[in-house]
C-alpha positions, -999 to 999 in steps of 0.1 A, spaced: 668 -63 208 650 -38 186 639 -5 200 602 1 207 585 23 181 566 54 191 543 72 167 537 109 174 506 125 158 510 163 155 483 181 135 508 210 132 537 205 108 572 219 107 561 244 82 536 258 108 564 264 133 540 269 161 539 258 197 523 225 190 550 216 164 578 227 188 563 204 214 561 174 190 596 179 176 611 183 210 594 152 224 607 133 194 643 143 201 639 133 238 624 100 230 650 91 203 675 85 231 656 53 239 631 46 211 624 47 174 602 77 167 579 87 138 560 120 135 531 123 112 500 146 110 478 115 114 481 79 125 474 61 91 460 29 79 482 -2 76 494 5 40 505 40 48 520 30 81 542 4 64 554 30 39 561 57 66 597 63 73 607 64 110 623 96 119 653 83 138 682 103 150 698 106 116 666 122 103 661 145 132 672 177 114 642 197 103 617 175 109 621 152 82 599 134 106 568 150 92 561 120 72 529 128 54 495 142 57 473 111 54 436 113 64 423 86 86 388 100 92 374 76 67 385 45 85 359 21 99 364 -3 128 367 -32 104 392 -15 80 414 -2 108 415 -35 125 427 -56 95 458 -77 101 491 -60 93 504 -78 62 535 -56 61 568 -67 74 568 -41 101 547 -44 132 525 -15 143 540 11 166 542 2 203 527 35 215 508 64 200 513 99 213 487 124 201 488 161 204 454 179 205 423 161 217 400 174 189 424 176 159 439 142 166 406 126 175 403 105 143 438 92 147 434 83 184 400 66 176 415 45 148 444 35 170 421 25 199 399 4 176 429 -13 159 451 -19 189 433 -22 222 464 -39 236 488 -10 228 488 22 249 482 58 239 491 91 254 473 124 248 490 158 252 463 184 259 466 218 243 452 252 254 423 250 230 415 215 243 414 225 279 398 259 276 373 253 248 371 219 230 366 194 258 336 213 270 318 214 237 333 190 212 323 153 212 354 142 194 376 159 220 356 143 248 360 109 233 397 114 231 399 120 268 382 87 275 402 67 249 437 78 259 455 56 284 473 86 298 468 124 296 495 151 299 489 187 310 516 213 304 509 231 337 490 222 368 461 247 365 448 224 338 435 201 365 408 227 373 390 222 340 397 185 336 369 161 349 379 147 383 375 112 371 404 117 347 429 130 372 443 96 381 456 90 346 469 126 342 504 139 347 519 174 344 551 177 323 564 213 319 578 220 285 614 232 282 640 252 264 677 255 266 689 284 287 703 314 269 729 336 286 708 366 298 717 402 292 728 422 322 700 429 346 705 467 345 685 488 321 716 498 303 719 526 278 701 510 249 684 533 225 653 512 224 635 491 250 620 463 230 589 446 241 582 416 219 551 394 213 557 360 197 528 342 182 510 339 149 482 364 142 451 345 152 422 353 175 433 329 203 465 350 207 446 383 208 472 403 190 449 433 188 455 440 225 492 443 218 486 465 188 462 488 207 488 491 235 512 506 210 490 537 208 489 540 246 525 535 257 542 567 268 578 556 273 597 572 244 622 543 242 594 516 238 594 496 207 567 469 204 578 441 181 555 413 170 570 381 155 546 357 139 529 348 106 495 360 96 468 333 98 438 357 96 436 384 69 418 409 91 446 406 117 473 410 90 456 442 79 454 454 115 491 448 120 500 466 88 477 496 97 492 497 133 527 497 119 519 525 95 503 547 121 525 540 151 563 541 147 567 522 180 550 491 166 568 467 142 554 435 128 583 413 116 562 384 103 573 348 109 610 342 117 630 309 121 629 296 157 666 302 164 664 338 151 632 344 172 650 333 204 680 355 197 656 385 191 637 376 223 670 375 243 676 412 235 642 424 247 634 442 279 603 420 283 579 397 264 542 402 263 517 373 259 481 385 254 465 351 247 429 343 255 438 306 261 470 287 266 477 251 276 513 260 286 529 285 263 563 277 248 570 314 245 568 318 283 594 291 288 617 305 262 615 340 277 621 327 312 650 306 301 665 337 284 662 358 315 634 380 299 605 390 321 570 382 310 539 405 309 510 380 307 473 381 303 456 369 335 444 335 323 445 301 339 472 287 316 496 316 322 491 314 360 499 277 358 532 286 342 542 317 362 525 311 396 496 329 413 519 354 430 535 366 398 535 404 396 533 408 358 497 400 349 472 423 332 434 417 327 427 398 295 420 422 266 430 453 285 454 472 263 456 502 287 467 479 315 493 463 293 506 496 281 509 507 318 530 476 326 551 482 295 558 518 307 565 505 342 590 477 332 609 502 310 610 530 335 611 513 369 642 492 373 630 478 407 599 464 390 620 450 361 642 432 386 613 419 406 597 402 375 631 389 364 638 374 398 603 358 398 610 343 364 644 331 375 628 311 403 607 293 378 635 286 353 645 252 367 610 239 360 616 245 323 650 228 320 652 202 291 666 175 314 636 178 337 611 175 308 630 146 292 632 127 325 595 131 332 585 121 296 607 91 296 594 79 329 558 82 318 565 65 284 585 37 301 556 31 325 531 29 297 551 5 276 559 -18 305 526 -17 323 518 -52 337 
């Protein structure tokens, strides 16, 4: 008996190496234990679908699964619903990441295959911007058979009528052996921020904090590519004027995790997050998090977490950086709070929840 075929639409590609891509590639690995999986930046028309190469286990490495970037926005209901003349049947399930950016693919799928289910993974920009203002994103919410949130605070902004078809699946990362809990005698106390330079991540708050931190051992390290020229210029200017700030640019995922593991803490300054991968990777590496006080971060770390600072408040972030470097009791408090959350972000928990949801969609009677 052949395996069911799942098509994952990820607007982000392996080259982008961002949180959305990490989510898509990780879900593909989990699902390949039971299904055939293809990842593409769009769900294509029949001709392209027949030519697409499924990304099965042998093709897992590096995301040979990004099959192609084929636009479907031009499809009409008649064109997308043509009979499939290829030898391969259409996929059994569509999984789309991002309500707005995958809207055309989800719409084409819904028109072509009313009898086949779809699942929509909601991102931070979906929840905290697009579904309130964008008609395509709103249509996606209605068309998908199931919705997935990456943390439970997302229910607060999702229309109540959609809650019944919505599940929470926490993302995950393998655990890394943490460094000893004591401050140690390291020359530098590294505080890292991981994320591409774009406005939603608010990297300027991290840069401005570099000028306000008083702990002499502090070193603020930013890992991420430049997606906005003005933010690239700001990072370069900050590094030139403040020796405590370093911008390393984009690094491979494995190298980023090893760098994170050696940090005293990780800062996340984002304006909006659906369920940040970097929080999970910090927690699973035993690294405390200093987080902007936004819904998506609270959904990941809990309302009682002691490491929040007001959104955009560089002085408050700098004060927390000084405190976590100089106050071992505070460091241990945050680390203990993160350790309590760690089991939520275990790969086996995410895989079990995902497989259960997908199995239910494919075998719904």
